[in-house]
C-alpha positions in Angstrom: -94.7 -48.9 21.1 -91.5 -48.7 23.2 -88.0 -48.6 21.9 -84.6 -48.1 23.5 -81.7 -45.9 22.4 -78.9 -48.3 21.8 -78.4 -50.9 19.0 -75.4 -52.2 16.9 -74.3 -50.1 13.9 -75.6 -52.8 11.6 -79.1 -52.4 13.0 -79.1 -48.6 12.7 -81.0 -46.2 10.5 -84.4 -47.2 9.2 -83.6 -50.7 8.1 -84.4 -52.5 11.4 -87.4 -52.5 13.6 -86.4 -51.9 17.2 -88.4 -53.9 19.6 -87.7 -53.5 23.3 -88.2 -56.7 25.3 -86.0 -55.8 28.3 -84.9 -52.4 29.6 -81.2 -51.5 30.1 -78.5 -54.0 31.2 -78.7 -56.7 33.8 -74.9 -56.6 34.4 -74.1 -52.9 34.0 -70.7 -53.1 35.7 -68.3 -52.9 32.7 -65.8 -50.1 33.4 -65.7 -48.9 29.8 -69.5 -48.5 29.4 -71.6 -45.5 30.6 -74.8 -46.4 28.6 -77.0 -47.7 31.3 -75.4 -46.5 34.6 -78.3 -44.4 35.7 -81.0 -46.9 34.7 -82.5 -49.9 36.4 -82.7 -53.3 34.6 -86.3 -54.4 33.9 -87.9 -57.3 32.1 -91.0 -56.5 30.1 -94.0 -58.7 30.3 -94.7 -60.9 27.2 -98.2 -59.5 26.8 -96.8 -56.0 26.9 -94.3 -56.8 24.1 -97.1 -58.4 22.1 -99.1 -55.2 22.4 -96.2 -53.3 21.0 -95.9 -55.8 18.1 -99.6 -55.3 17.5 -99.2 -51.5 17.5 -96.5 -51.8 14.8 -98.8 -54.2 12.8 -101.7 -51.7 13.0 -99.5 -49.0 11.4 -98.4 -51.5 8.8 -102.1 -52.4 8.0 -103.0 -48.7 7.6 -100.1 -48.2 5.2 -101.0 -51.4 3.3 -104.6 -50.1 2.9 -103.3 -46.8 1.5 -101.0 -48.6 -0.9 -104.0 -50.6 -2.3 -105.9 -47.3 -2.6 -103.1 -45.8 -4.6 -102.9 -48.8 -6.9 -99.5 -50.0 -5.6 -100.7 -53.5 -4.7 -99.6 -53.3 -1.1 -96.1 -52.1 -1.7 -95.0 -49.5 1.0 -93.3 -46.5 -0.7 -92.6 -42.9 0.4 -95.7 -42.0 -1.6 -97.8 -44.3 0.6 -96.4 -42.8 3.8 -97.2 -39.3 2.5 -100.7 -40.4 1.6 -101.3 -41.5 5.2 -99.8 -38.3 6.6 -102.2 -36.3 4.5 -105.3 -38.3 5.1 -104.9 -39.9 8.6 -103.3 -37.2 10.7 -104.0 -39.0 14.0 -102.0 -42.0 12.8 -99.2 -39.9 11.3 -98.6 -38.0 14.5 -98.7 -41.1 16.7 -95.4 -42.2 18.3 -93.6 -44.6 16.0 -95.3 -43.9 12.7 -92.3 -42.5 11.0 -90.0 -45.4 12.3 -92.5 -48.0 11.1 -93.1 -46.3 7.7 -89.4 -46.0 7.0 -88.7 -49.6 8.1 -91.4 -50.9 5.7 -90.2 -48.6 2.9 -86.8 -50.3 3.4 -88.4 -53.7 3.1 -89.4 -54.6 6.7 -86.8 -57.4 6.7 -84.8 -57.0 9.9 -85.6 -56.5 13.6 -83.4 -56.0 16.6 -84.5 -57.0 20.1 -83.4 -54.5 22.7 -81.8 -53.8 25.2 -78.3 -54.8 26.3 -78.9 -58.5 26.9 -82.2 -59.8 25.8 -81.1 -63.4 26.0 -81.3 -62.9 29.7 -85.0 -63.3 29.4 -86.4 -66.8 30.3 -86.1 -69.0 27.2 -89.9 -69.8 27.0 -90.8 -66.1 27.1 -88.2 -65.3 24.4 -89.5 -68.1 22.2 -93.1 -66.8 22.6 -92.1 -63.3 21.7 -90.0 -64.4 18.7 -92.8 -66.7 17.4 -95.4 -63.9 17.7 -93.1 -61.4 16.0 -92.3 -63.8 13.1 -96.0 -64.7 12.6 -97.0 -61.1 12.7 -94.3 -60.0 10.2 -93.6 -62.7 7.6 -91.4 -60.3 5.7 -88.7 -60.6 8.4 -85.6 -62.6 7.3 -83.3 -61.6 10.2 -83.9 -61.0 13.9 -80.9 -60.2 16.1 -80.1 -59.2 19.7 -77.3 -58.4 22.1 -76.1 -61.2 24.5 -73.4 -61.7 27.1 -71.1 -64.7 26.9 -72.0 -65.6 30.6 -75.7 -65.5 29.7 -75.2 -67.7 26.7 -73.3 -70.2 28.9 -76.3 -70.5 31.2 -78.6 -71.5 28.4 -78.9 -75.2 27.7 -78.5 -76.5 24.2 -82.2 -77.4 23.9 -83.1 -73.8 24.9 -80.7 -72.3 22.3 -82.1 -74.6 19.6 -85.7 -73.6 20.5 -84.8 -69.9 20.4 -83.2 -70.3 17.0 -86.2 -72.3 15.7 -88.5 -69.5 17.0 -86.7 -67.0 14.8 -83.5 -65.6 16.3 -80.8 -65.4 13.6 -77.9 -63.5 15.1 -76.2 -62.7 18.4 -74.1 -59.6 19.0 -71.6 -60.6 21.7 -68.9 -58.4 23.0 -65.5 -60.1 23.5 -63.9 -56.6 24.0 -60.4 -58.0 24.5 -58.4 -61.2 24.0 -56.2 -60.4 27.0 -57.4 -61.7 30.4 -55.8 -58.9 32.3 -57.6 -56.3 30.2 -60.9 -58.3 30.7 -60.4 -58.1 34.4 -59.8 -54.4 34.2 -63.0 -54.1 32.2 -64.9 -56.1 34.8 -66.2 -58.6 32.2 -66.0 -61.6 34.6 -64.9 -64.1 32.0 -61.6 -65.2 30.4 -60.9 -65.1 26.7 -60.8 -68.9 26.6 -64.3 -69.1 28.2 -65.6 -66.7 25.6 -64.0 -68.5 22.7 -65.1 -71.9 23.8 -68.7 -70.9 24.3 -68.8 -69.3 20.8 -67.2 -72.4 19.3 -69.8 -74.5 21.0 -72.7 -72.5 19.5 -71.1 -72.5 16.1 -70.6 -76.3 16.1 -74.1 -77.1 17.5 -76.2 -74.4 16.0 -74.4 -73.0 13.0 -77.6 -71.3 11.9 -77.1 -68.6 14.6 -74.7 -66.1 13.3 -72.3 -64.5 15.9 -71.0 -60.9 15.6 -68.2 -60.1 18.1 -67.0 -56.7 19.2 -63.5 -55.8 20.2 -62.3 -52.5 21.9 -58.9 -51.3 20.7 -57.0 -48.9 23.0 -58.3 -49.7 26.4 -55.9 -48.5 29.2 -53.3 -51.1 30.0 -53.1 -52.6 26.5 -49.6 -53.4 25.2 -48.4 -54.4 21.8 -47.5 -57.9 23.1 -51.1 -58.4 24.0 -51.7 -59.1 20.3 -48.8 -61.4 19.7 
């Protein structure tokens, strides 16, 4: 199954399943970011993403079977992973085995949808992917993704509610600066008021969606009075 490189710090390590539903960044013009400059933005087909989910589920099922064999009742532990590595070499060397095993050892409770702005996907496709992911992995209690404020603003309230009901719990949205001059220098293409108003709208209408906001400190052009 396919994964990207980048994710928020809170989705790092082994605790989150990384599921790539888009590749790279549809905006890709921020002056402070070099992450996707040489890459082309692409939207993955829903069926392709579902096959990736199925691939993760297949590894889970093999681990579950090994857990039963060891008398652990389906619990996935390091011992279970070692058992599969020793008895099912083809599975153990397959791409993604270690990531899935570590994720399940940690509880299999969180997932992050990559890449830079997965909310850019058409709402009905995102709902279909979220529903399939949640149905395949009932252990999930949090699914998150990156989003741009401009992208959120293009979604209707009914769309956002449907996305939440399908299983999205948190949006990571970069404000980057509260100063409009700095935002222009960053080429963010929105004002601080536009950003704040959109986030307030979501918080008031769909409080079940958590919002995590990033801010960059020390961007060239900042002054102390920017923060007064």
